[in-house]
N, C-alpha and C positions, 0 to 999 in steps of 0.2 A: 549385416548392415555395412554399407560402404560409407565411410565418413567423407563429408563434403567440406570439412573445415579443418584448418591447421593454424598454428600460431602465426605463420607468415601472412596468411590471408586475413586473419583476425586483426592483425596490426595494420595491414594495408587499408582495409575497408573502414574499420573503426578508427578513423584518422585522429580523433580527439581523445582516444584512449579511455572510453567509458569502461570497457571490460577491466582495465587495470585498477580502476576505483573499486569495482565489484570484487576483484581479487582481494582487496584490502578491507572489505566491509567488516569482517569479524574484529580485526585490529582497530579500525576506526571506531566501531561501536563501543568496544571495551575501554579505549582511551577516553572517549567522551563521557562514558558513564562514571569513570573514576575521577573526572575533573571536579574540583571543589567549587561547584556553582552555588550561588546563594539560593537556598531553599525557601519555600513559602509554606505557610500553614494556614489555609483558609478554614476557619472553624465552622462546623455544622453545615457543610455543603450538601444540599439536597438536589440541586439543579445545576448542571454544567452544560454550557454551549461551546462546542469546538467549531471554530470558523476557519476555513481555508480552502484554497482551490488547488486542483492538480495534485502534485506531490504533497503539498501541505494538507490538502483535504484527506489524503490517505491516512495521515496521522490521526485525524479526528475519527476516522472509521475504526482504527485500531483501538483507541481508547473507548469508543462506544461498545466494541465487542468485549473488552476487558471488564467494563463496568456493567455489563448487561444483567449480571446476576446479583447486583447490589440494589440497595434502596435509592441510589442516586439516579435521578432522571437525567438522561443525556440527549441532547439534540446536536446534530451535525449540520452545520449551515455551509452550503456551497453556493453562495449568492450574495446579495446585497443587504438583506434585511434579517433582523432578529425575530424569533417567534414572539407573539404577543404575550406569552407566559413569562417572559424574562422581566425581572424586576431588580430592585436594589440588593436583594438577597442572592440573586443568581451569580454564578461565576462564569465569565465569558473569557474563553481562551482563544486568542487570535494568532494564527501562524501564517507568515508569508516569508518564504525563504529569501526572496529578493528584498522584501520590505516595501515593495511598491505595488502589490496586487490591489487594484482599485476596489474590488468587491469586498475583500477582507478589511481594508481600511474603512470602508463605509460601515461595516459592522462594528468595528472598533469605535468609531465616532458616535454611533448610535448608543453603544453600551456606555460610553463615557457620559453622554447626555442624560441618560436615565440613571446614572450613578450606580451601575452594576459594579460588582467586584470584577476587576480586569487584570489579566496578565497576558503579555504578548511576547512572541518569539520571532526574531528575524535576523538577517545579516545586514543590519543598518537600514538605510532607506527611509522613506517617508514615515513608516510605522514607528521606527525608533524615535524620530524627531517629534512626532505627535505625542508619544508617551512621555518624552522628556519635558515637553512644553506643558503637559497637563498632569505631570507628577503621577504617572501610571506605572505599574510594575512592567518592566521589560527586561528580557534576557537576550543579549546579543550572541548569536551562534554563527560561527563561520561556515559558509557553504563550501561545498566541494564539487567542482565540475559543472553540475546542473542541479536544479531542484529535485529531480527524481533520484539522482545519484546521492544526494545529500540526505536521503531518508534516514539512515541510521544515526547520522550526526544529530539531527534534530530530535528524533524519537527518544534516543537514550539520554539526551540532555533533559528532556521533559520528564522522563522517568526519575531522573536524579532530583530535579527541582521540586516535583510533586510528591516525593517520597513521604513527607510527614503526614499527608492527609489522604492519599489514595490507597485503597485497599489492595495493594499489590505487594506481595512479599519480596524482600530483597533476594531471597534464594531463587525465586522465579525468574528474576532478571538475570542473575548470574547463570542460571541454567540455560537461558536462551542464548547467552553469549557463548557458553561452552558448546551448545548444539550448532551454533553458526560456524564455529571452527571445525567441527566434524563435517558439516555440510560442505564447507569449502573444499575439502579434500576430494569430494565426489564430483562437484559441479563446476569448479573454477577452470580457468584456462590452463592450469597446470595438469589437467586430466582430460585432454581432448580425445577420449577413447570411447569405446562402445559402452563403458560402464557409467558414462556421464549422463545422469538423468535429465538434466536441462537440455543438453545437446540432443538427446534422443527425442525429446518432446518437440524441439525446434525442427528436427528433420521430419517428424511425423506430420506436422501441420502443413497442409497443402491447399486448404480452402479457408473459409471463414470460420474461425473457432466459435463455438457456442459453449460457454462455460457454465456448467451447472454447479451450484454450491448449496450446502446445508446452512441452517440457522447457526450463526456463530462464526462462520468463515466467509461471510460476504466481503469483508475487508480485503481478503486475499484475492477473491475473484474480481472485485472492482479494480484493484491495483493491477492485476494481470491484464485486464481489458485495456486499461489506460497505457500500460507499458507496451503492449502490442501496437496500439495506435500511435504512440509517440516514437518508439524505437524502431518497430518493424514497418511502420507506415501502412498498416492494414486494418480493415474493419474487424471488430470483434463484438460478441454479444454475451451478456450474462443473464442467467435465469435462476431464480430460487427453485430448488428441486421440488419442494412440496407444491408450490404454486403452479409450476410447470406441468405437474401431473393432472392439474385441473383445466389446463388450456393449451399450453405450448406443445404438449406431446402430440396433439392432433396434427400439427404441421408435418410430422414425419410420415403421414399417409402417402406422401408423394416424394419423389427424389428431390434432393436438396443439395445446394452447394455449400453447406455448412458441415462442420465436424464437431461432434459432441466431446467435450472434455469434462470428466467427472472429478471434482475436487472433494474428496471424502475425508472426514475427520476420524481420528483414531478412536474417539469415544462418542461418536454421534449417538443421538437418542435411538433407542431400539426400534421405534417406528420409522425413523429416518433410515436406519440400516435396512429395514424391510423394504422401504421405497427404492433404495438403491438396487436391491436385489431384483425387484420387479422391473425396474427401468432397464437394467442390463439384460434381463430375459427378453424384454420387448425388442431391444436393439438386436440381440442375437437372432431372434426369430425372423426379423425383417432385414437381415444382412446389412445392418448399419454398423460400420466400424467406429469404435470409440476408444478413447484413451483415459486410463484411470491414473489419478494423482492422489497419493495418500499423505496425510499429515504425519509428522513424527509423533511419538508418544510424549506426554508431558502436559504442562499447563498451557493455557490459551496464549500466553505471550510467546512461548517457544513454537507453538503450532503456527501462529500467524506469521511471525518473523521468518521462520525457516521456509514456509510456503512462498512468501514474497521473494525471498532470496532465490529460491529455485526458479520461480516463474519469471522474475525479472531477467535472470540469466538467459532463460529460454528465449525471451524476446530479443535480447542482444544477439544471441547466436542466430536466430531466425533472420534478423536484419542483414547480418554479414553473409549468410547463405544466399540471400536474395540480392547481394551486391549493393546494399543500402547502408549508408553511414547512419548509425543510430542517433547521433547527437542532434543534428539540425532539426528545427521545428518551425520552418518558415511560415506555414499557415497560421500558427499561433501568433507569430510576429506580425503577420498581415492584419489580424484582428486587432491586436494592440495598437498598431499604427493608426488604424481607422477610428479607434475610440479615443485617441488623444485629443 
């Protein structure tokens, strides 16, 4: 493999230094988790709504995956309205890294109106002001570089704040931090070599990625799609593996300008593993090149965070290889200006 990327080019194209923040993700995450943030203990929580858009919405996806095997019902809202099932006993968690996301603020106001239990996270903005005026729980978290780059700052702050009542063991969080540090040695800008898994993936992608995922790892797949769209400025598609075997697989009957990427969990259900095997057999028989990405071993927190770290890095490397600065998101700003 001939490498198309070096540190000089990375620094030149990534003019706002997004990769430098990612190089520090393990350190940022650990420092944030060790901060003495005020914790909350909402008793008898059986229904939680996580509301947020973009990078903030990805946090809701993470918590939904973590809580999927508990008795807590979880909704993730990426829009303006709460589900009708929300009442005064529900917990509504609103996250807006800027503090000014209009969809999430709309959800916050609705939750306040029906007197749900509420806690919000933002770096100031209208969200903080509304919470202060209405005496609602709010935690101010400093953002870093951009909402998507601030992901570990907010996520690990929320782990710390929710520790008293969420069924996540402290050891699982510490393990995820340790694994991030190990992952950094392989995929960061300090290792722009043939052994860099994120760079290898970025170099492999040449068409539209079609990202297959199993139950439990949707958060990583969705985040990867979003990061490719924002950082690499390219289209990307996600498909649930099992569902795709009932419909999407038929589209491979003809040549396509998409590339399959298979995100596989270390301990996927045995029937899911069987499905992966059959899908790969189908691709091989039809000369369809695909790329396999495997989660690390460990708990769901470590699996998801490390996958996101790897895949986000790949999207940054891909942008630089295509001579595109990963940071600017002018089309998003266009939409915001038109909605003001």
